[in-house]
C-alpha positions, 0 to 999 in steps of 0.5 A: 982577237975577237975582243980587239975586233969588238973594240974597233967596231965600238970605236968606229960607232963612237966616232960616227956618233961624235961626227954626227953630234958635231954636225948637229951642234954646228947647224944649231949654232948657225940657226941661232946666229940667224935669229940673233941677226934678225932680232938686232935688225942685221941682214946676214947675206955674208956671214963672214962680214958679220961682227960679233962681240967677243966676251973677255976671258970666256971659258966657253968651249969652242965649236968649230964650223966650216963656211960652205962658201969658202975654204976658211974655218971659223971657231965660235964660242957659241953660247957666249956670243948668243948671250952677249948679242941677244941682250933684251931691249930696255923696257924702262919707261921714261920717268915722270917729271917731278913737279916742284912747288913754285917758291913763294914770292917774297913779301913786299917791303914798306916802300914797295907797298907805298909805291903800289898805292900811288894814284889810289885812295884806299880804306885808310882814307877818310873825309879828314886828314888821312896822311898818318892813316895811310903811313900806318896802313902801309906799315901794318901791311909790311908787318913792321915790328913794334909799329904803333899806328896813329891818325895824327902825324904829330903823334907819329913823330912823337912815337918815333922820337921816343923809340929813338928812330929820328934821324938827322938826314932823310933816307929812302923808305923813311918818314918825312915830317912836314909843317904845311904852314911853312915858314912864318905860318901858324904852325910855327914848325909844328908837324901837320903832315907825314909822308914816305921818302921814296928817294933823296937827291941832295937837298931834294926829297921825293915823297909818297903820301896823301896829296898836300900840294894840291891835286886829287885827294889820292896817294901821290908823289911830291917833292920837298926841299930840305931847309925850305921851312916846310920840312921839319924832321925825319925818322926811320920806320923801324 
């Protein structure tokens, strides 16, 4: 009989301790909810309206608390909800922009270099006839493979012939060889001038070179006509 009474007393004490522990846990969880809401900027005046994310397939034990403002009872998975709600804000800073080197400009072509000299008189010009020196200078600046410079238009024509670069028709970016004496002149069809073909329109050739038809002694644009007795031959630069 005394043994039974002792068991009843011990059971009552354990029940009282368990009830007290449940109240303490419920109070701590309510405080954790308020702290989480403050961190996330959520105002909790009506806790039943607050939405908490529910972790999937959680095995965290449920803690049962009673809302003092209503007769409803709510179960919370305390530790899981606090962990999913109180996620630390990202501290990753914006990455520094990657600086890329600008792509190098493509080299100017033979014709583009010639066009850039229009209206100028560069180091290629000398007191005498410098049409061949100008063409050679442009070819050197454009790094034309196997180019042979010369100060004579007739010799440039001979070099083109031996290299197999002579063509039956003019082409843009090619060479035009001219007899400045014209039909019946002292040159008798001999090359005495060279220019660079900028464009071809039927029998009309638009050239860039040393002025040969009058005007300032600079690089200029001129027009020639195939079959007029002045135009002698044509050749590619390479």
